[in-house]
C-alpha positions as CSV (number, residue, x, y, z in Angstrom):
1,X,-157.0,20.2,-126.7
2,X,-154.5,17.7,-125.3
3,X,-152.0,16.2,-127.6
4,X,-148.7,14.2,-127.5
5,X,-145.5,15.9,-128.4
6,X,-144.9,13.9,-131.6
7,X,-148.0,15.3,-133.1
8,X,-146.8,18.8,-133.7
9,X,-143.2,17.9,-134.3
10,X,-142.8,18.0,-138.1
11,X,-141.4,14.8,-139.7
12,X,-139.4,17.0,-142.0
13,X,-137.4,18.3,-139.1
14,X,-135.9,14.8,-138.5
15,X,-135.9,12.8,-135.4
16,X,-132.2,13.4,-134.7
17,X,-133.0,16.6,-132.7
18,X,-135.1,14.7,-130.2
19,X,-132.2,14.5,-127.8
20,X,-132.2,18.3,-127.4
21,X,-135.6,18.1,-125.8
22,X,-135.0,15.0,-123.7
23,X,-135.8,16.9,-120.5
24,X,-139.1,17.9,-121.9
25,X,-140.1,14.4,-122.8
26,X,-140.3,13.7,-119.1
27,X,-143.4,15.8,-118.9
28,X,-146.7,14.2,-118.4
29,X,-148.6,13.8,-121.7
30,X,-151.5,15.8,-120.3
31,X,-149.2,18.9,-120.0
32,X,-148.1,18.9,-123.7
33,X,-150.7,21.4,-125.0
34,X,-149.9,22.9,-128.5
35,X,-150.5,26.6,-128.8
36,X,-153.6,27.6,-130.7
37,X,-153.5,29.0,-134.3
38,X,-155.6,31.9,-133.1
39,X,-152.7,33.2,-130.9
40,X,-150.1,33.1,-133.6
41,X,-151.4,35.0,-136.6
42,X,-149.9,35.7,-140.0
43,X,-147.7,38.7,-140.3
44,X,-148.3,39.0,-144.0
45,X,-152.1,38.7,-144.1
46,X,-152.6,42.2,-145.3
47,X,-149.6,42.3,-147.7
48,X,-149.2,41.1,-151.3
49,X,-148.2,37.5,-151.4
50,X,-146.2,36.0,-154.2
51,X,-143.7,33.1,-154.2
52,X,-140.6,33.7,-156.2
53,X,-140.2,30.1,-157.4
54,X,-139.0,29.6,-161.0
55,X,-140.8,26.3,-161.5
56,X,-144.1,27.7,-160.0
57,X,-144.0,30.8,-162.1
58,X,-143.4,28.8,-165.3
59,X,-146.3,26.5,-164.4
60,X,-148.6,29.4,-163.7
61,X,-147.8,31.0,-167.0
62,X,-148.4,27.7,-168.8
63,X,-151.8,27.5,-167.1
64,X,-152.8,30.9,-168.4
65,X,-151.5,30.1,-171.9
66,X,-153.5,26.9,-172.1
67,X,-156.7,28.7,-171.1
68,X,-156.0,31.4,-173.7
69,X,-155.4,28.7,-176.3
70,X,-158.7,27.2,-175.5
71,X,-160.3,30.6,-175.7
72,X,-158.7,31.2,-179.2
73,X,-159.9,27.8,-180.6
74,X,-163.4,28.1,-179.1
75,X,-164.0,31.7,-180.5
76,X,-162.1,31.8,-183.8
77,X,-162.4,28.2,-184.9
78,X,-165.8,27.1,-183.7
79,X,-168.1,29.9,-182.7
80,X,-167.4,32.9,-184.9
81,X,-167.6,30.9,-188.2
82,X,-170.9,29.3,-187.0
83,X,-174.0,30.2,-188.9
84,X,-176.2,29.8,-185.8
85,X,-175.9,33.1,-184.1
86,X,-177.8,32.0,-181.0
87,X,-175.5,29.0,-180.5
88,X,-172.5,31.2,-180.8
89,X,-173.7,33.9,-178.4
90,X,-174.9,31.4,-175.7
91,X,-171.8,29.2,-175.8
92,X,-169.4,32.1,-176.2
93,X,-170.9,33.9,-173.2
94,X,-170.9,30.8,-171.0
95,X,-167.4,29.8,-171.9
96,X,-165.9,33.3,-171.4
97,X,-167.6,33.7,-168.0
98,X,-166.3,30.3,-166.8
99,X,-162.8,31.1,-168.2
100,X,-162.8,34.5,-166.5
101,X,-163.8,32.9,-163.1
102,X,-161.2,30.2,-163.5
103,X,-158.4,32.8,-164.1
104,X,-159.6,35.0,-161.3
105,X,-159.7,32.0,-158.9
106,X,-156.1,31.2,-160.1
107,X,-154.9,34.7,-159.3
108,X,-156.6,34.6,-155.8
109,X,-155.1,31.2,-155.0
110,X,-151.7,32.4,-156.2
111,X,-151.6,35.8,-154.5
112,X,-153.4,35.0,-151.2
113,X,-151.4,34.3,-148.1
114,X,-152.2,30.6,-147.5
115,X,-151.8,31.0,-143.7
116,X,-148.1,31.7,-143.2
117,X,-146.8,31.8,-139.6
118,X,-144.6,34.9,-138.8
119,X,-141.0,34.1,-139.5
120,X,-138.3,34.2,-136.7
121,X,-140.7,34.8,-133.8
122,X,-139.3,31.9,-131.6
123,X,-137.8,34.4,-129.1
124,X,-138.1,34.4,-125.3
125,X,-139.6,37.9,-125.5
126,X,-142.3,36.9,-127.9
127,X,-143.2,33.8,-126.1
128,X,-143.5,35.7,-122.8
129,X,-145.8,38.2,-124.6
130,X,-148.2,35.4,-125.3
131,X,-149.0,35.1,-121.6
132,X,-149.3,31.3,-121.7
133,X,-150.1,29.3,-118.6
134,X,-147.4,27.2,-116.8
135,X,-147.3,23.6,-118.1
136,X,-148.1,24.5,-121.7
137,X,-145.6,23.5,-124.4
138,X,-145.0,25.4,-127.7
139,X,-143.1,24.1,-130.7
140,X,-140.4,25.8,-132.8
141,X,-139.8,25.1,-136.4
142,X,-136.0,24.8,-136.8
143,X,-136.2,25.7,-140.5
144,X,-138.0,29.1,-140.3
145,X,-137.5,29.7,-136.5
146,X,-141.2,30.3,-135.9
147,X,-143.5,29.2,-133.2
148,X,-145.7,26.6,-134.9
149,X,-149.5,26.7,-134.2
150,X,-151.6,23.6,-134.1
151,X,-151.7,21.7,-137.5
152,X,-149.1,23.9,-139.2
153,X,-146.4,22.3,-141.4
154,X,-143.3,23.7,-143.0
155,X,-143.2,24.2,-146.8
156,X,-139.7,24.0,-148.3
157,X,-140.8,26.0,-151.4
158,X,-142.5,28.9,-149.6
159,X,-139.9,28.6,-146.8
160,X,-142.6,29.2,-144.2
161,X,-144.8,27.2,-141.8
162,X,-148.3,27.2,-143.3
163,X,-151.5,26.7,-141.1
164,X,-153.5,23.7,-142.3
165,X,-151.2,23.1,-145.2
166,X,-152.7,20.7,-147.7
167,X,-149.9,20.6,-150.3
168,X,-147.8,23.0,-152.4
169,X,-149.2,23.3,-155.9
170,X,-146.8,24.5,-158.7
171,X,-149.8,25.3,-161.0
172,X,-150.8,28.1,-158.7
173,X,-147.3,28.7,-157.5
174,X,-148.4,28.6,-153.8
175,X,-149.3,26.4,-151.0
176,X,-152.9,25.4,-150.5
177,X,-153.7,26.3,-146.9
178,X,-156.2,27.7,-144.5
179,X,-156.7,31.0,-146.2
180,X,-156.7,30.1,-149.9
181,X,-158.2,26.6,-150.1
182,X,-161.5,28.1,-151.3
183,X,-159.9,29.8,-154.3
184,X,-158.0,26.6,-155.2
185,X,-161.3,24.6,-155.1
186,X,-163.0,27.2,-157.3
187,X,-160.0,27.1,-159.7
188,X,-160.2,23.3,-160.1
189,X,-164.0,23.4,-160.5
190,X,-164.0,26.1,-163.2
191,X,-161.2,24.6,-165.1
192,X,-163.1,21.2,-165.1
193,X,-166.2,23.0,-166.3
194,X,-164.6,24.9,-169.2
195,X,-162.7,21.6,-170.2
196,X,-166.0,19.8,-170.3
197,X,-167.7,22.6,-172.2
198,X,-164.9,22.7,-174.7
199,X,-165.1,19.0,-175.3
200,X,-168.8,19.1,-175.9
201,X,-168.4,22.0,-178.4
202,X,-165.5,20.1,-180.2
203,X,-167.8,17.0,-180.6
204,X,-170.6,19.2,-182.0
205,X,-168.3,21.0,-184.3
206,X,-166.8,17.8,-185.7
207,X,-170.3,16.5,-186.4
208,X,-171.3,19.8,-188.1
209,X,-168.2,19.7,-190.3
210,X,-168.7,16.1,-191.3
211,X,-172.2,16.9,-192.5
212,X,-171.2,20.2,-194.2
213,X,-168.3,21.3,-196.3
214,X,-165.1,21.6,-194.2
215,X,-164.1,24.8,-196.0
216,X,-167.3,26.4,-194.8
217,X,-167.3,25.3,-191.1
218,X,-164.1,27.2,-190.2
219,X,-162.2,30.3,-191.2
220,X,-159.0,28.1,-191.3
221,X,-158.0,25.4,-193.7
222,X,-159.4,21.9,-193.0
223,X,-156.0,20.5,-191.9
224,X,-155.3,23.4,-189.6
225,X,-158.9,23.2,-188.2
226,X,-158.5,19.4,-187.5
227,X,-155.1,19.9,-185.7
228,X,-156.4,22.8,-183.6
229,X,-159.5,20.8,-182.6
230,X,-157.6,17.7,-181.8
231,X,-155.1,19.6,-179.6
232,X,-158.0,21.3,-177.8
233,X,-159.7,17.9,-177.3
234,X,-156.5,16.4,-175.9
235,X,-156.1,19.5,-173.6
236,X,-159.7,19.4,-172.4
237,X,-159.7,15.7,-171.7
238,X,-156.4,15.8,-169.8
239,X,-157.4,18.8,-167.6
240,X,-160.9,17.6,-167.1
241,X,-159.6,14.4,-165.5
242,X,-156.8,16.1,-163.6
243,X,-158.9,19.0,-162.1
244,X,-161.9,16.7,-161.4
245,X,-159.7,14.5,-159.3
246,X,-158.1,17.5,-157.5
247,X,-161.6,19.0,-156.9
248,X,-162.8,15.7,-155.4
249,X,-159.8,15.3,-153.1
250,X,-160.1,18.9,-151.9
251,X,-163.8,18.5,-151.1
252,X,-163.0,15.3,-149.3
253,X,-160.2,16.9,-147.3
254,X,-162.6,19.8,-146.3
255,X,-165.4,17.4,-145.3
256,X,-163.2,15.1,-143.3
257,X,-161.3,18.1,-141.7
258,X,-158.0,16.4,-142.7
259,X,-155.4,17.9,-145.0
260,X,-153.4,16.0,-147.5
261,X,-150.1,16.3,-145.7
262,X,-151.8,15.2,-142.4
263,X,-153.1,12.1,-144.1
264,X,-149.7,11.4,-145.7
265,X,-147.9,11.7,-142.4
266,X,-150.5,9.6,-140.5
267,X,-151.5,12.5,-138.2
268,X,-155.2,11.7,-138.6
269,X,-157.6,11.6,-135.7
270,X,-155.3,13.5,-133.3
271,X,-157.5,16.6,-133.0
272,X,-161.1,17.3,-132.5
273,X,-162.7,17.3,-136.0
274,X,-165.6,19.5,-136.9
275,X,-168.7,18.2,-138.7
276,X,-168.6,18.2,-142.5
277,X,-171.1,21.0,-143.2
278,X,-169.4,23.2,-140.6
279,X,-166.0,22.5,-142.1
280,X,-167.3,23.5,-145.6
281,X,-168.8,26.7,-144.2
282,X,-165.4,27.6,-142.6
283,X,-163.5,26.9,-145.8
284,X,-165.9,29.0,-148.0
285,X,-166.5,31.8,-145.6
286,X,-169.9,31.4,-144.0
287,X,-173.4,30.0,-144.6
288,X,-174.3,28.8,-148.1
289,X,-174.7,31.6,-150.6
290,X,-173.7,32.5,-154.2
291,X,-170.6,34.1,-152.8
292,X,-169.3,30.5,-152.4
293,X,-168.8,30.4,-156.2
294,X,-167.1,33.8,-156.4
295,X,-163.4,34.3,-156.2
296,X,-163.9,38.0,-155.4
297,X,-165.4,37.5,-151.9
298,X,-163.2,37.0,-148.8
299,X,-163.6,34.4,-146.1
300,X,-165.9,36.3,-143.9
301,X,-166.3,33.8,-141.0
302,X,-162.6,33.7,-140.3
303,X,-161.1,35.9,-137.7
304,X,-159.2,38.7,-139.4
305,X,-155.7,39.1,-138.0
306,X,-154.3,42.5,-137.2
307,X,-152.8,44.4,-140.1
308,X,-149.5,44.9,-138.3
309,X,-148.2,42.2,-136.0
310,X,-145.3,43.4,-133.8
311,X,-142.9,40.7,-132.8
312,X,-140.7,41.5,-129.9
313,X,-137.0,41.3,-130.9
314,X,-134.6,38.9,-129.2
315,X,-132.4,35.9,-129.7
316,X,-134.0,32.7,-131.2
317,X,-134.5,29.9,-128.7
318,X,-132.5,26.8,-129.5
319,X,-134.9,24.2,-128.3
320,X,-137.6,22.8,-130.6
321,X,-139.9,21.9,-127.8
322,X,-140.3,24.8,-125.3
323,X,-141.9,24.4,-121.9
324,X,-143.7,27.2,-120.1
325,X,-142.4,28.8,-117.9
326,X,-139.2,29.6,-119.7
327,X,-136.0,28.9,-117.8
């Protein structure tokens, strides 16, 4: 696909380095062809992925603690003291399944490589090994010294270029990118569902306690019960709104084939967009099935990169815009 140079040059890199590639700017616009993401694969796709960021780790731990708090209040304050066994079993089973899927989705979103580009591969030897055609232009990220595929952006927290990066989310301590967007969407969906479910149960429990004796509707004292329920109500309402908005924006980004960072930087409409349904299938791993709702299934329709990517050694090329053939 043909594209102007400024499209793949990251705004974060600064425009001050444009003078280094002044000679390249004399190229015809038709020759400036960004290298495809299928050529440059992630070197860590088969390895364990975890970002050592203090803020992200704290946010991830808080996320788990909030879910466990909701689990405690739902089970020990509302369901176990209930006299209606069927009500307790049905709601307890449903809430625990949704909470389990939410935490599993959180783990997959956090520990899945979002689509990182191999670091330090902007060498003459590596570029020559790609066997590109004369007249093509490739782009180097000056921060991680990697050859940037189409629609990749550098993340200052992950310290890597990420393919189809949407944003960096501290709550999952990871970027949301090409390989883990499905798990992030599932995480926001399941958190929204358990928040809604908890709010509904809190309302029913308050009505039940008002009609009955407060000392009989909970194993805790009435003041403690009220405080625990109010805190759960506040938590559920806050996260229902937040995750519903995030879920909606992610679905919109998938359907429009446009990431959040591309929309923020005004890079929209500079590539051939795929239809909405095809984009959804690509994000969730194939034709519609129940596996779309499972955080335990991979993204089957994506091309699996090789387990070991050998990058030829050599000195990093200084230019940010590299013309083929190399001088």
